[in-house]
C-alpha positions in Angstrom: 0.2 0.0 -0.1 1.3 3.5 -1.0 0.3 4.9 2.2 2.4 2.7 4.5 5.2 5.2 3.7 5.2 8.6 5.0 6.5 10.2 1.9 3.8 8.6 -0.2 1.2 9.8 2.3 2.3 13.5 2.3 2.4 13.3 -1.8 -0.9 11.9 -2.0 -2.4 14.5 0.7 -0.7 17.4 -1.6 -2.1 16.6 -4.4 -5.6 15.6 -3.6 -5.5 19.3 -1.5 -4.0 20.9 -4.8 -6.0 19.1 -7.7 -6.8 22.7 -9.4 -3.5 23.5 -9.6 -2.0 20.3 -10.8 -4.9 19.9 -13.6 -3.9 23.3 -15.0 -0.1 22.0 -14.9 -1.4 18.4 -15.9 -2.9 19.7 -19.3 0.0 21.7 -20.4 2.1 18.6 -19.9 -0.7 16.6 -21.7 -0.5 19.1 -24.4 3.0 19.0 -24.7 3.5 15.3 -25.2 0.4 15.0 -27.5 2.5 17.6 -30.0 5.4 15.3 -29.6 2.9 12.2 -30.3 1.4 13.9 -33.5 4.8 15.1 -34.7 6.2 11.8 -34.7 3.3 9.9 -36.0 3.0 13.1 -38.8 6.6 12.9 -39.4 5.8 8.8 -40.3 3.1 10.2 -42.7 5.1 13.0 -44.3 7.8 10.1 -45.1 5.5 7.4 -46.3 3.7 9.8 -48.8 6.7 11.4 -49.9 8.5 7.8 -50.8 5.1 6.3 -52.3 5.1 9.4 -54.9 8.8 9.3 -55.7 8.3 6.0 -56.1 5.0 5.2 -57.5 6.3 3.2 -60.3 7.2 0.7 -57.7 3.6 0.0 -56.7 3.7 -2.4 -53.8 6.8 -4.5 -54.5 8.8 -5.9 -51.6 12.0 -5.7 -53.4 13.7 -3.6 -56.5 16.3 -5.6 -58.5 18.1 -3.2 -60.9 21.3 -2.9 -62.9 23.1 -0.3 -64.2 26.7 -0.2 -66.2 28.4 2.9 -67.5 27.4 2.4 -71.0 23.5 2.1 -70.1 23.3 -1.5 -72.1 22.6 -3.8 -69.3 19.4 -5.5 -68.9 17.6 -8.4 -67.9 16.6 -10.7 -70.5 13.4 -13.5 -70.2 15.6 -16.2 -68.7 16.9 -14.2 -65.8 13.4 -12.9 -65.2 12.2 -16.5 -64.8 15.3 -17.3 -62.8 14.3 -14.7 -60.1 10.9 -15.9 -60.1 12.3 -19.6 -59.3 14.2 -18.3 -56.1 12.7 -19.7 -53.1 10.2 -17.2 -51.4 9.6 -15.1 -54.6 5.8 -15.1 -55.4 5.9 -13.0 -58.7 8.4 -10.9 -60.7 7.0 -7.9 -63.0 9.6 -6.6 -65.1 9.7 -2.8 -65.6 8.8 -2.1 -69.1 6.7 0.4 -71.5 5.7 1.5 -74.6 4.3 4.4 -76.5 2.2 4.6 -79.1 -0.5 6.6 -81.1 -4.1 5.8 -79.3 -7.2 7.7 -80.6 -11.0 7.1 -80.6 -12.1 8.9 -83.9 -10.7 12.5 -83.9 -9.6 12.4 -80.4 -6.5 10.9 -78.9 -2.3 11.1 -79.5 0.8 9.3 -78.2 0.5 7.9 -75.2 2.3 5.7 -72.4 1.2 1.8 -72.2 1.8 -0.2 -69.0 1.7 -3.6 -68.7 -1.0 -5.6 -66.8 0.7 -6.9 -63.8 1.3 -10.7 -63.0 -0.4 -9.5 -59.3 -2.0 -6.9 -58.5 0.2 -4.8 -55.8 3.2 -5.0 -58.8 1.4 -2.2 -60.6 1.0 1.7 -59.9 -2.2 1.6 -61.8 -5.4 0.3 -59.6 -8.3 -1.3 -61.7 -11.5 0.6 -60.8 -14.0 -0.9 -62.9 -14.4 -3.9 -65.2 -11.2 -6.4 -66.2 -7.7 -6.1 -67.2 -7.0 -7.0 -70.6 -6.2 -10.6 -71.9 -5.7 -10.7 -74.8 -3.8 -8.5 -77.9 -6.7 -7.0 -78.6 -7.8 -5.3 -75.3 -6.3 -2.7 -73.2 -7.7 -0.7 -70.2 -7.1 2.9 -69.6 -7.0 5.4 -66.6 -9.8 7.5 -66.0 -8.5 10.7 -67.1 -7.5 9.1 -70.4 -10.9 7.3 -71.4 -12.4 10.9 -70.1 -9.9 12.4 -72.8 -10.5 9.6 -75.8 -13.9 9.6 -74.6 -14.4 6.1 -74.6 -15.6 3.9 -72.0 -15.7 0.0 -71.2 -16.9 -1.9 -74.6 -15.8 0.6 -76.7 -13.0 0.3 -79.7 -10.1 2.3 -79.6 -7.3 2.5 -82.8 -3.8 2.2 -82.0 -1.7 3.5 -85.0 1.9 2.7 -84.5 5.2 2.0 -87.0 6.6 -1.9 -87.5 10.3 -1.4 -88.5 11.8 -4.3 -90.5 14.1 -6.8 -89.1 17.5 -5.8 -88.5 16.8 -1.9 -89.0 18.7 -1.4 -85.8 21.8 -3.4 -86.8 22.1 -1.8 -90.3 25.2 0.2 -91.3 23.8 1.3 -94.1 23.0 5.2 -94.3 19.8 4.5 -96.0 18.0 1.4 -94.1 14.9 2.1 -96.0 16.7 1.2 -99.5 18.1 -1.9 -98.0 15.5 -3.4 -96.2 12.4 -1.3 -96.9 10.2 1.1 -95.6 8.8 1.2 -92.2 5.5 0.1 -92.1 2.1 2.3 -90.4 -0.2 -0.1 -89.1 -3.5 -0.1 -87.2 -4.8 -2.0 -84.3 -8.1 -2.4 -83.0 -8.4 -2.4 -79.0 -11.4 -3.4 -76.8 -11.6 -1.3 -73.5 -12.2 -4.0 -70.8 -11.5 -1.9 -67.7 -10.5 1.4 -66.3 -7.8 2.2 -63.8 -6.8 4.9 -61.6 -3.0 6.1 -60.9 -3.1 7.4 -57.4 0.1 8.3 -57.2 0.5 9.4 -60.2 3.4 7.5 -61.7 2.2 8.4 -65.2 0.9 12.2 -64.4 3.7 13.3 -66.6 2.3 11.7 -69.5 -1.5 12.7 -69.2 -2.4 9.1 -67.8 -1.8 5.5 -69.5 -2.9 2.6 -71.1 -2.5 -1.2 -69.7 -2.4 -4.2 -72.3 -0.7 -7.4 -71.7 3.2 -8.2 -71.1 3.2 -10.1 -74.1 1.6 -7.6 -76.3 4.2 -4.8 -75.1 6.9 -7.0 -75.9 5.6 -7.7 -79.4 5.3 -4.2 -80.2 8.6 -3.0 -78.9 10.0 -6.2 -81.1 8.9 -4.0 -83.9 10.8 -1.1 -82.9 14.4 -0.1 -84.4 15.7 -0.8 -80.7 15.1 -2.9 -78.2 13.7 -1.7 -74.9 16.2 -2.9 -72.2 14.7 -4.2 -69.1 17.1 -2.6 -66.1 14.4 -3.1 -63.2 12.4 -6.1 -62.0 9.6 -5.3 -59.4 9.4 -8.7 -56.6 6.6 -9.6 -54.4 7.3 -12.3 -51.7 5.4 -14.7 -50.1 6.4 -13.2 -46.8 7.3 -9.4 -47.0 10.9 -8.7 -45.6 10.9 -7.6 -41.7 12.8 -4.2 -41.7 14.0 -2.2 -44.4 16.6 -4.1 -45.8 16.8 -7.5 -47.8 17.3 -10.6 -46.1 20.8 -11.8 -46.7 19.9 -15.3 -48.3 17.3 -13.4 -50.2 19.7 -10.8 -51.8 22.2 -13.7 -52.2 19.9 -16.1 -54.1 18.8 -13.3 -56.2 22.3 -12.2 -56.8 23.1 -15.9 -57.9 19.9 -15.6 -60.1 21.3 -12.3 -61.7 24.9 -13.8 -61.9 24.9 -13.8 -65.8 23.9 -10.2 -66.3 26.6 -7.6 -67.1 26.8 -4.5 -64.9 26.1 -3.9 -61.5 22.8 -5.7 -60.0 21.4 -4.2 -56.7 19.0 -6.0 -54.6 16.8 -3.3 -52.4 13.5 -3.3 -50.6 11.0 -0.8 -52.2 11.7 1.4 -49.1 15.4 1.3 -50.1 15.3 2.0 -53.3 12.4 5.0 -52.5 15.3 6.4 -50.3 17.7 6.2 -53.3 15.2 8.0 -55.6 14.2 10.6 -53.3 18.1 11.6 -52.3 18.9 11.5 -56.1 16.2 14.4 -56.4 17.2 16.2 -53.4 21.0 16.6 -53.9 21.8 13.2 -52.2 20.2 13.8 -48.9 16.9 12.3 -47.3 15.6 15.6 -47.4 12.2 14.3 -46.1 13.7 12.6 -42.9 16.6 14.9 -42.3 14.2 18.3 -42.7 11.0 17.9 -41.6 10.8 14.8 -39.5 13.9 15.2 -37.0 13.6 19.1 -37.0 10.3 18.8 -36.0 11.3 16.1 -33.4 13.9 17.8 -31.8 11.8 21.3 -31.6 8.8 19.7 -30.4 11.0 17.7 -27.6 12.4 21.3 -26.4 9.5 23.5 -26.6 7.2 21.0 -24.7 10.5 21.2 -21.9 10.2 24.6 -21.9 6.5 24.9 -21.6 6.7 21.8 -19.0 9.4 23.4 -17.0 8.0 27.2 -16.8 4.5 25.9 -15.9 5.7 23.3 -13.0 8.1 25.7 -11.7 5.3 28.4 -11.3 3.2 25.7 -9.4 5.9 24.6 -7.0 6.7 28.1 -6.2 2.9 28.3 -5.1 3.8 26.0 -2.6 7.0 27.4 -1.1 5.1 28.6 2.3 3.4 25.0 2.6 7.0 23.3 2.4 8.3 25.8 4.7 5.2 24.9 7.0 5.7 21.2 7.0 9.2 21.9 7.9 8.1 23.8 11.1 6.3 20.8 12.3 9.2 17.9 11.8 9.2 17.0 8.0 12.8 16.7 6.8 14.4 18.1 4.2 14.9 14.6 2.5 11.0 13.9 2.9 10.1 16.8 1.5 12.9 17.0 -1.8 11.4 13.1 -2.2 7.8 14.5 -1.8 8.0 17.0 -4.3 9.4 14.5 -6.9 7.2 11.8 -6.5 4.4 14.2 -7.0 6.2 15.5 -10.5 6.6 12.1 -11.5 2.9 10.8 -10.6 1.8 13.7 -12.4 4.0 13.5 -15.6 3.0 10.1 -16.0 -0.5 10.4 -15.8 -0.5 13.5 -18.0 2.1 11.9 -20.5 -0.4 9.0 -20.9 -3.1 11.2 -21.4 -1.1 13.3 -23.9 0.0 10.5 -26.1 -3.7 8.9 -26.2 -4.8 12.2 -27.1 -2.2 12.8 -29.8 -2.9 9.5 -31.5 -6.6 10.0 -31.9 -5.8 13.7 -33.0 -3.4 11.9 -35.7 -6.0 9.5 -36.5 -8.9 12.0 -36.9 -6.7 13.9 -39.2 -6.0 11.3 -41.6 -9.7 10.6 -41.5 -10.7 13.9 -42.2 -7.9 14.6 -44.6 -9.8 13.2 -47.9 -12.3 15.7 -47.7 -10.0 18.7 -48.6 -8.9 16.8 -52.0 -5.1 17.3 -51.7 -4.6 15.4 -54.4 -2.0 13.2 -52.6 -3.2 9.6 -51.1 -2.9 9.4 -47.3 -3.2 6.2 -45.3 -5.9 5.1 -43.9 -4.6 4.8 -40.4 -1.6 5.7 -37.9 1.4 3.4 -37.7 2.2 3.5 -34.1 6.0 2.9 -33.6 7.5 2.5 -30.1 9.3 5.9 -30.6 5.9 7.8 -30.8 4.8 5.8 -27.6 7.9 5.5 -25.6 9.6 8.7 -26.2 6.8 11.2 -25.5 5.9 9.2 -22.5 10.0 9.3 -21.3 10.0 13.1 -22.4 6.5 14.1 -20.1 7.8 12.4 -16.8 11.7 13.2 -17.5 10.8 16.8 -17.8 8.2 17.5 -15.1 10.7 15.6 -12.5 13.4 17.7 -13.8 11.4 21.4 -13.2 10.6 20.4 -10.1 14.2 19.5 -9.0 15.3 23.2 -8.6 12.3 24.4 -6.7 12.5 21.3 -4.6 15.9 22.1 -3.6 15.3 25.7 -3.0 12.7 24.9 -0.8 14.4 22.5 1.3 17.5 24.7 1.8 15.9 27.6 3.0 15.5 27.9 6.9 11.4 27.2 7.7 11.3 30.5 9.4 13.1 32.4 6.5 10.8 30.1 4.0 7.5 31.7 5.7 8.5 35.4 4.1 7.9 36.0 0.5 10.7 35.5 -2.0 12.0 38.4 -3.5 13.0 38.5 -7.2 16.8 38.2 -8.2 18.3 41.4 -9.0 21.7 42.6 -10.2 22.4 43.5 -6.4 22.2 40.5 -5.2 24.9 37.3 -5.7 22.2 35.3 -7.3 21.1 37.8 -9.9 24.8 38.2 -11.1 25.3 34.7 -11.3 22.3 34.9 -13.5 23.0 37.0 -15.6 26.5 36.1 -16.1 25.0 32.6 -16.8 22.4 33.8 -19.5 24.7 35.9 -21.2 27.2 32.6 -21.6 24.7 30.8 -22.7 23.1 33.3 -25.0 26.5 34.3 -26.6 27.3 30.6 -26.9 24.3 29.5 -28.0 24.3 31.9 -31.1 27.5 31.0 -31.7 26.9 27.4 -32.2 23.7 28.5 -34.2 26.0 30.1 -36.6 28.5 27.2 -36.6 25.2 25.1 -37.7 24.6 27.3 -40.4 28.1 27.6 -41.9 27.8 23.4 -41.6 24.5 23.1 -43.2 25.6 25.7 -45.9 28.9 24.0 -46.6 27.7 20.3 -47.5 26.9 18.6 -43.8 23.3 19.1 -43.1 23.4 16.5 -40.2 26.1 18.0 -38.2 24.6 21.5 -38.9 21.3 20.3 -37.6 22.8 19.2 -34.7 24.6 22.2 -33.9 21.6 24.6 -34.5 19.4 22.7 -32.6 21.8 22.8 -29.6 22.6 26.2 -30.2 19.3 27.4 -30.8 18.1 25.8 -27.0 20.9 27.0 -25.5 20.3 30.9 -26.7 16.8 30.7 -26.1 17.3 29.2 -22.7 19.9 32.0 -22.1 17.1 34.5 -23.0 14.7 32.9 -20.9 17.1 32.5 -17.9 17.6 36.5 -18.3 14.1 37.2 -18.7 13.6 38.2 -15.0 15.9 41.0 -15.2 15.2 42.9 -18.2 11.6 41.4 -19.6 9.5 43.7 -16.9 11.6 46.7 -17.6 10.7 46.3 -21.1 7.3 45.5 -20.2 6.8 48.7 -18.1 8.6 50.9 -21.0 6.1 49.9 -23.5 3.5 50.2 -21.0 4.4 54.0 -20.8 2.3 54.5 -24.0 -1.1 53.2 -22.4 -0.3 54.9 -18.6 -2.0 58.1 -19.3 -5.1 55.9 -20.0 -6.6 55.9 -16.6 -5.5 54.5 -13.0 -6.3 51.1 -13.9 -3.7 51.2 -16.6 -1.0 53.0 -14.5 -1.4 50.1 -11.6 -1.2 47.5 -14.4 1.9 49.1 -15.7 3.5 49.2 -12.0 2.5 45.7 -11.6 4.7 44.4 -14.1 7.7 46.0 -12.1 6.4 45.1 -8.7 6.6 41.6 -9.4 9.3 40.8 -12.1 9.0 37.3 -11.4 5.5 36.9 -11.8 6.1 39.2 -15.1 8.7 37.1 -16.4 6.9 33.8 -15.8 3.8 34.8 -17.5 5.4 36.9 -20.6 7.9 33.6 -21.1 4.8 31.4 -21.1 3.7 32.9 -24.6 7.3 33.9 -25.6 8.0 30.5 -26.0 4.7 29.8 -27.9 4.9 32.6 -30.2 9.1 31.9 -30.9 7.9 28.2 -31.9 5.0 29.4 -34.0 7.1 32.2 -35.7 9.9 29.9 -36.0 7.7 27.2 -37.5 5.8 29.8 -39.9 9.2 31.0 -41.3 10.8 27.7 -41.8 7.8 26.4 -43.5 7.8 29.5 -46.0 11.2 29.2 -46.7 11.0 25.9 -47.8 8.0 26.5 -49.7 9.9 29.3 -51.7 13.5 27.1 -52.0 11.4 24.1 -52.9 9.8 26.4 -55.7 13.1 26.9 -56.8 14.5 23.4 -56.6 11.3 22.1 -58.7 12.4 25.0 -61.4 15.8 23.7 -61.7 14.6 19.9 -61.8 11.6 20.6 -64.4 12.8 23.7 -66.2 10.3 23.5 -68.7 6.3 22.8 -68.3 5.8 20.6 -71.5 7.6 18.9 -74.2 6.1 17.6 -77.6 8.3 15.2 -79.6 7.1 14.5 -83.7 7.3 11.2 -85.0 8.9 12.9 -87.9 10.4 16.1 -88.9 7.7 16.7 -91.6 5.3 17.1 -88.7 7.4 19.7 -86.8 5.8 23.0 -87.7 2.1 21.6 -87.4 2.9 20.3 -84.0 4.4 23.5 -82.8 1.4 25.5 -84.1 -1.0 23.3 -82.5 1.0 23.5 -79.3 1.1 27.3 -79.4 -2.5 27.6 -80.2 -3.7 25.7 -77.2 -5.4 27.5 -74.5 -3.0 27.5 -71.5 0.4 27.5 -73.4 1.9 31.0 -72.6 5.1 30.5 -75.1 6.7 27.9 -77.3 10.3 27.3 -78.5 11.4 24.7 -81.0 14.8 22.6 -79.1 17.1 20.4 -81.2 19.2 17.7 -80.0 21.6 15.7 -81.5 24.6 12.8 -80.6 28.2 14.4 -80.6 31.4 14.2 -78.5 32.0 16.5 -75.6 35.1 17.0 -75.0 36.9 13.3 -74.9 33.7 12.0 -73.9 31.5 10.2 -77.4 27.8 9.7 -77.8 26.6 12.4 -75.6 23.1 13.9 -76.4 23.0 17.9 -76.5 20.4 20.2 -76.8 20.3 23.4 -78.5 17.6 26.7 -78.9 17.5 30.0 -79.9 18.4 31.6 -76.4 15.9 34.1 -76.6 13.2 31.8 -77.2 14.7 29.1 -74.8 14.5 32.0 -72.0 10.5 32.4 -72.7 9.8 28.7 -71.8 12.3 28.0 -69.2 11.5 28.5 -65.4 15.0 29.4 -64.8 15.2 32.3 -67.4 18.4 33.4 -66.3 20.5 30.3 -67.5 19.3 30.4 -70.8 20.2 34.6 -70.8 23.7 33.6 -70.4 23.5 31.3 -72.7 25.4 33.2 -75.7 27.1 32.2 -79.1 30.0 30.3 -78.3 28.9 28.8 -74.8 27.5 25.6 -73.6 25.6 25.4 -70.6 27.0 22.6 -68.2 26.1 21.3 -64.7 28.7 21.3 -62.0 29.0 17.5 -62.0 29.2 17.7 -65.8 32.2 20.1 -65.8 33.9 18.2 -63.2 33.4 14.6 -65.1 34.9 16.9 -68.0 37.8 18.5 -66.2 36.9 22.0 -67.0 35.6 25.2 -64.9 33.4 27.8 -65.5 34.7 30.1 -68.1 37.2 27.8 -69.5 36.5 26.2 -73.2 35.6 22.9 -74.0 35.6 21.3 -77.6 32.1 19.8 -79.1 33.0 17.4 -82.3 29.9 16.3 -84.5 29.7 15.3 -88.1 30.7 18.8 -89.7 33.8 19.7 -88.0 34.6 21.0 -83.9 34.4 24.0 -82.1 35.4 25.5 -78.8 32.7 26.9 -76.3 33.1 28.6 -73.2 31.5 26.8 -70.2 28.6 28.7 -68.3 27.6 26.5 -65.2 23.7 25.7 -64.6 22.1 24.2 -61.8 19.4 22.8 -63.7 20.2 19.1 -65.0 17.8 19.2 -67.5 19.9 22.2 -69.2 22.9 20.5 -69.4 24.9 20.4 -72.4 22.8 23.0 -74.1 24.2 25.4 -76.6 22.7 27.5 -79.5 21.3 26.6 -82.5 23.9 28.7 -84.6 26.7 26.5 -83.0 24.9 23.5 -83.2 24.3 23.9 -87.0 28.4 24.5 -87.3 29.1 20.7 -86.1 25.8 18.9 -86.2 24.7 19.2 -89.8 21.3 17.4 -90.2 21.8 14.7 -87.9 19.1 16.1 -85.6 15.6 15.7 -84.4 13.5 18.5 -82.7 11.2 19.0 -79.8 8.7 21.6 -79.0 9.2 23.1 -75.3 6.3 25.3 -73.8 5.5 27.1 -70.8 2.4 27.2 -69.5 0.3 30.1 -68.2 0.4 30.6 -64.4 -3.4 30.5 -63.6 -4.2 26.6 -65.6 -4.1 23.2 -64.0 -0.8 21.7 -65.6 -3.0 18.4 -66.2 -5.4 20.1 -67.8 -3.2 21.7 -70.1 -1.5 18.7 -71.0 -4.6 17.0 -71.9 -5.4 19.5 -74.5 -2.3 19.7 -75.7 -2.8 16.0 -76.2 -5.9 16.8 -77.7 -4.8 19.1 -80.0 -1.5 17.5 -81.1 -3.9 14.6 -82.2 -5.7 16.4 -84.7 -2.8 17.1 -86.7 -0.9 14.9 -89.4 1.4 12.3 -87.9 2.0 11.6 -84.1 3.8 13.6 -81.1 4.8 12.4 -77.8 3.4 14.8 -75.1 5.3 15.2 -71.8 4.0 17.7 -68.9 7.2 18.0 -66.3 4.9 20.6 -64.8 2.2 18.4 -64.0 5.1 16.3 -62.1 6.1 19.5 -60.6 2.5 20.4 -59.3 2.3 16.5 -57.6 5.5 17.7 -55.9 4.0 21.1 -55.0 1.0 19.1 -53.2 3.4 17.0 -51.3 4.9 20.2 -49.9 1.0 21.7 -49.5 0.3 18.4 -47.5 3.6 18.8 -45.4 3.0 22.3 -44.7 -0.9 21.6 -43.9 0.5 19.0 -41.2 2.7 22.4 -39.9 -0.2 24.4 -39.6 -2.0 21.6 -37.6 1.3 21.5 -35.2 1.0 25.4 -35.2 -2.3 25.0 -33.6 -1.0 22.8 -31.0 1.8 25.2 -30.2 -0.8 28.2 -29.5 -2.9 25.9 -27.6 0.2 25.1 -25.3 1.1 29.1 -25.3 -2.4 29.8 -24.1 -2.3 27.1 -21.3 0.8 28.3 -20.1 -0.1 32.4 -20.0 -3.7 31.3 -18.6 -1.9 29.1 -15.8 0.6 31.9 -14.8 -1.7 34.6 -15.0 -4.4 32.7 -12.9 -1.7 31.9 -10.5 -0.5 35.6 -10.2 -4.2 36.6 -9.3 -4.8 33.9 -6.7 -1.4 34.9 -5.2 -2.5 38.6 -4.8 -6.2 38.0 -3.5 -5.3 40.2 -0.5 -3.7 43.1 -2.6 -6.7 43.0 -5.0 -9.0 43.3 -1.9 -6.8 46.0 -0.8 -7.2 48.3 -3.7 -11.0 47.5 -3.6 -11.2 48.8 -0.1 -9.3 52.2 -0.9 -11.9 52.8 -3.8 -11.0 50.8 -6.8 -14.3 49.4 -8.9 -15.0 46.3 -10.3 -14.5 47.6 -13.8 -11.4 49.1 -12.7 -10.2 46.0 -11.3 -11.1 44.1 -14.3 -9.5 46.4 -16.7 -6.5 46.5 -14.6 -6.1 42.9 -15.2 -6.9 43.0 -18.7 -4.1 45.8 -19.5 -1.4 43.6 -17.6 -2.3 40.6 -19.4 -2.3 42.0 -22.8 0.9 44.2 -22.3 2.9 41.0 -20.5 1.3 38.8 -23.8 1.9 41.3 -26.1 6.0 42.0 -25.0 6.0 37.7 -25.3 4.8 38.2 -28.6 7.0 40.7 -30.1 10.5 39.3 -28.7 8.9 36.0 -29.8 8.2 37.3 -33.2 11.8 38.7 -33.5 13.3 35.4 -31.9 11.5 33.4 -34.3 12.6 35.0 -37.5 16.3 34.4 -36.4 15.6 30.6 -35.5 13.6 30.1 -38.8 16.0 31.8 -41.1 18.9 29.9 -39.5 17.2 26.5 -39.6 16.1 27.1 -43.4 20.1 27.9 -43.8 20.8 24.6 -42.1 18.8 22.4 -42.9 17.5 23.6 -46.7 21.1 24.3 -48.3 21.1 20.8 -49.6 18.5 21.8 -51.9 20.3 24.9 -53.3 20.4 28.3 -53.0 17.9 29.0 -50.2 15.4 31.6 -50.1 14.6 33.5 -46.9 10.7 34.4 -46.5 9.1 36.4 -43.9 5.3 34.8 -43.5 3.6 38.5 -42.6 0.3 37.1 -42.4 1.3 34.9 -39.7 3.3 37.2 -37.7 0.3 39.7 -37.9 -2.3 36.7 -36.5 0.1 35.4 -34.3 0.6 39.3 -32.8 -3.3 39.7 -32.9 -3.8 36.3 -31.1 -1.0 36.8 -28.4 -3.1 40.0 -27.5 -6.5 38.3 -27.5 -5.0 35.3 -25.7 -3.9 38.1 -22.8 -7.2 39.4 -22.8 -9.0 36.1 -22.2 -6.1 34.5 -19.9 -7.6 37.4 -17.8 -10.8 37.1 -17.8 -11.6 34.2 -15.6 -9.1 35.4 -12.9 -10.6 38.6 -12.9 -14.2 37.6 -12.5 -13.1 35.9 -9.5 -11.0 38.7 -7.7 -14.0 41.1 -8.5 -16.8 38.7 -7.0 -14.8 38.2 -3.9 -15.7 40.8 -1.4 -12.9 42.8 0.3 -13.6 41.8 3.5 -13.2 38.0 2.9 -10.5 38.7 0.5 -8.3 40.0 2.9 -9.1 37.5 5.5 -7.4 34.8 3.1 -3.9 33.8 3.9 
């Protein structure tokens, strides 16, 4: 029985008599742990969703087997696929193959991507929503968007137009293969629509959708092409999914043995590992999602929750200093009181943390259930996936921080002599030794913290985001601790200084301003609670806004043009260009030529050429195009290093017509790598080129809609053309960012609630503490309205100071965090979320006002005589 121990009896008795005060502290602890729980669960959702979108083509495969070599010629043949399928534990194998053909229904349609019918449903990014998968060579299934564009439904017949090349065309060394082998034949095939599919993760968004036919059909069509389709990836479904994120050693060895005859480097990875590789490839070689959002949010959540809990519990324990002193007078030992306070903190922390974890899990699940109603554009999991980290970590933090918060007040209470402890405690001042010590420690922490923060920024911007993030988080926490530690010395003076602006409005305002100075500890404690919350909100908003701006720049570099149209024959180029330019939503077009040339000492490299003025009008990075002039070539940093040249140095480009030396101009956009002017290409390539049409879309149009319209327009002209829409893919990535920012907004709402709880707790406790003081003011003539007005002005003044200082600190921390974590994306764009800043300040002032309402009403209702009798 716990009551058999004196310390436990004392603790339970104290808790029963302080239920009201403990409830307020418990709510803050519960919200803090809920914040941590939601953050960790949200991080898992963000990571899963982003991985699913980046690696959409891998669908639900358990393992991805890939092959690569320097020449790009390594591939899996049918025999190797059969060997992999025969490996013990493998349920099914799907080679990643595709085809592009001209599919039409009447006058509607155009070039389209074809995907194979999956040997197992989980091995295809397409999901069958109606009808059946094709079972023969004259059947096809269409994604919903393609079916709408063609005006076709289940049971209708659509027409495929494709070109059949004579056998041996690819191997012919003749300058005119047609004269030797015969002309390619244009054929048409009738396909019956048997089913409709969905592409939930947008694997074929860049093509405006896809059609599915049997794998045998795709292989037959590819056999008629001049160049064979190389199978470089295999999707593998296992009988039993692998445990963890790595392929079991036995399975890895067996698959490598089955693919031993394949030339090149064979990699066997789980889908998650492959998705991480794909994500890293698109984010500068770093796992941006986990590194920036999950780790940063978790670290910040822990620190902020610790500060809020610490502040709230310290105020609570400080209110009981007199009670602890009285217990000393009647014989309680210092050790007994010390253990009693810590046990009380542990019990409170355990109960509140458990409630917070449960509440956080419920909130995260409700958010996933409600999210589909907002049409976020990306599929989210239907249920949360709790991990041991999302349960154990918040629980340990809740208890640990609560106990740590009680250490200092408990030690202070037990060290003071009983009679001395019955006197009110004075606030630290610079004249006192403790005040000077506090000031020195605060200055060291603040300066040292900001120095570490600066070091983290430098490390992050110089290619070390992991170490930079650690330094920035620790530096930010240390500097913020220094600011909070010293707040009791300077914050009341700042509040009083700003209060001079309202002091002349009446006696209630003058009393409110005087109160901020008369009890600096109370003022600092109240304002610091909101300072923490506002700093968090502003920091998160600033970081999110900067991430969005930086992400837009990164997407512009990754997808420099919005749409490309590749005609099947140069004879149709003019008509295709005119049809594209005339489509509503297309703002500008340019003809872009391509050729295979020798750059430096490397043969067989594809180069791109365009008129610089036209190129600048269609690319999303016009500065690069404007720096392209006759006699220069755009190269990425990696390409320049591989050719052993630097910016401004010459590199030789050689083609059938001769060689020219071009000056290197660096670009951050990989698709613009090896781009030169049309005039320079004509000097070396002659007629051995092919041309595409690049297009730039208007800002107000949906990229997916414009892509479909261009496909429709191009389908009306002679010939055929393949239309691809990088803008649609970029829009998908922006949707991921929107989802992430939506989760950030939810986290910010929790942070605001934490701040409100902190303000309400500390202001309520301060009003209770000065019940006799309020009664004295009433006794000498202060009216109820003036008493309420005094507390309202005091609350708004203290909250306003905390909000302004929090905004300033939040901007600094937000920019530092963006510079540290986002620099791996490229140049960081620093943003100020003006709307959020204004809203935060207004909310803070309203919070200060509302926090004073309940205690002010209680103080005003109590008669002066009864209040003066309160001990």
